[in-house]
N, C-alpha and C positions, 0 to 999 in steps of 0.2 A: 068356324073351325069344324073339322070333320068329327062326326060323332064317334064315341068310343066303340070298340068291337061289340060289346054287349048290346048297345043300342042298335047298331047296324044289324045284328043277328035278329033282333026283334022284328025287323022289317024284311027279313029274308035275305040279307046281304051280310058280307063280312069284309071289312076293309074296303068298301066301295065296289065290291064285285058280286054279281048275282050268282046263284047256285049253278047256272049254266056256264059260268066263267066270263060272262060279258060284264063290262064296266057299267055301273049305274049312271043315270043322268047326272046325279049330284057329283060323282067323282069326275065325270067328263067335264062338267062345268068348272070344277075346281082346277083341273089340269089346264083348261083353256084360260082361266084367269091367271094362273101362274105363268103361262106362256106369254100372255099379254103384259104382265108385269116385267118379265125379263126383257121383252122387246122394247118396252118403254124405258127400262133402265139403260139398255145399250145406247139408245138415242140421247137420253138426258145426260148420262155420264160422258158421252162423247162431246156433247155440246158445252157442258159446264164444268166437267170434272167431277170426280166422286164427292169431294168436299163441298161442291156447289149445289148439290141436290139433296133435298130433304125427303123423308118418308112421305110427307104430305104431297110433295111434287110427284113422287112415283105413283101414289094412289090416284091422284087427279089425272095423270096421263093415261092410266089404265082404266079409268072410269069407276074407281072405288074411293072410299074415304081413306085417309092416312092410317088410322088404326086397323082397317081391314087388311092392310098389307101384312100385318103380324099373323094373320091366319095362314099365311103361306111361307113367311120368312121371319126368323127370330130378330133380325136387325137389318139395317141397310148394308152392313158388311156381309151378311149372309146372302143378300141379293147379288152383290158383286161376286162372291165366291161361287154361287150357283151358276151365274152367267159364264164366268171364265172356265170353271171346271167342266161344265156341260159342253162348251165349244171344244175344249182340249180333248175330251173323251170322244166326241164325235169325229174329230180329225183322226185320232188314233184308230178308231174302229173303221172309219171309211178308208183310210190308207191301207190297212190290213186287208180289207175286202177287195180293194182294187188289185193289190198284188196277188191275192188268192185266186182271182178270176182271170188273171192274165196268162197269155200263152208263153211268155218268156220275159227276160229282163228289159228288152227294148220296149215291148208293149206295156210292161209294168211302169216304166219310167214315164212314158207318154201319158198313161192313165193317171199316175200320181200328179203330173203337172196339170192336166185338165181338171182333176179333182180339186187341187189346191187353188187354181185360178178361179174356179167356180165359187169356192168358199170365200176368197178374197173379194170378188166382185159383189157377192151377196151380203158380206158382213164388214164393210169398211168401218162402221161404228165400233164393232167389237174389237177390231184390230187397234183402233185408236185408244180404246179404253184399256186394253191389255198393256200397251206400250206406256201409258201414262199412270195407270192406277193399280197395277199389280202389287206394288209395295204398300198399298193401303190395306191389304189383307194381313191376317195373322201369319206368322212365320210358318206355321203348320200347313195352312191352306195354300200359301204361296208355293211351298215346297212340293205339295201334292200336284199342283198344276204344272210345275216345272218338270216333275217326274213323268207325267203324261206326255209332255212335250218332248222330253228326251227319248221316250219310247217311240214317238212319231218320227223323230229324226233318224232313229235306228232303222225304221222301215225303209227310209230313203237310202241310208248308207248301205244296207244289205243289197238293195237293187243296184246301186251305183258300183259296188264292188264286183258284182257279177258282170255288169255291162262293160266296165272299163278295165277289168282285170287288175284292179288295184286293191291291195289289202291294207292300206294305211288308213285307219279309221279317222285320224285327225284331219287328213287332207280331204277325205270324203265328207266329213262333217262340215268342213269349211265350204265345200261346193254346195252342199244342201242349204246351209244358212245363207249363202250368197243368193241362191235362187229364191229362198223365202223373202229376203230383203227386197228383191226385185218385184216379186209378185205382190207382197204385202204393202207396196207403195200406193195401193188403191185409195186410202184415205186422202191422199194428196192429189190424186188424178181423177177421182170419180165424184160427181155431184149427185145429190138426191134428185130423183125425177128424170134422170137421163133415160132416153128411149132404148128399146131393145136393140135397134139398129146400131146405135152408138156403143152400147155394151158389147155387142158382137165384135165390133172393130177392136175394142180394147182387149177382149178375150183372145182374139187371134194374135195380137201383138205380144201380149204377155206370154202366151204359150210358146210362140216362136223364139222370143228372147230368152226365156227360161231354158228351153231345150239347147239353144246355142251356148248359153253360159255353163250348163251342166256338162256339156260334151267338150268344152274348150280344152285345148292342150296346155 
C-alpha cells in the first residue's frame, strides 16, 4: 500500500511525486500494477462472468497474490467499477477531442466512427463485461457509468443534428445507439490473436457500415 504523505515527504516526495513534478518509481510501478489488474479483470470477467472470478484469480492473472489486490482496490466490485468507469470516461473524453479537432460535422462524424471502431476492436472483452455485468455494481456506480455514457451519446447526437439538419433528439439518439450496436458486435466477430491484416479488414467494414447506417434515410 502507498506510504502516507508524511512518510513520502521524508523521502523527498509527496503522494508519489518528486519535487520536480515527476512521478516516483514506486508510483509508476503501482500504476502499472493497477493497469495490469484491470486488464486481467477484463479478460477474466469476459471469460467467466463477474461472479465466476475471485480476488485470488485476479491477483494470479496479474502476477500478485490475492491479498495484494487490496492495495489497489477495496473489493472485486471496485475492480469492476474502475474498469467500466475508466472506459466510459475515456470514450467521453476521446469523443469530445475528436469533435473539437474536426473541421466540420462531416469530418466529426467520420472521426467519431473511426474512434469508436478502434475502441471496439481493441476492447471486445470490456464490451462483453459491460453488457453482462454492469448490474453487478452498486446502483450509484452503475448510474455514474450510465451518466458518462449518456454524455457520450450526446456528443454524437450534436454532430448528427448538424449533419442531418434534424433537431429530434430521440430519433438522433436512436441512430447513435443503432450504430453502437453494430460496432460493438466485435465480441461476437473478433477472436483473440487475430492478425493486423484481419483486424484492418474488420475495421474498414465496420466503418463503412456505420457510416451508411447513420446517414440512412
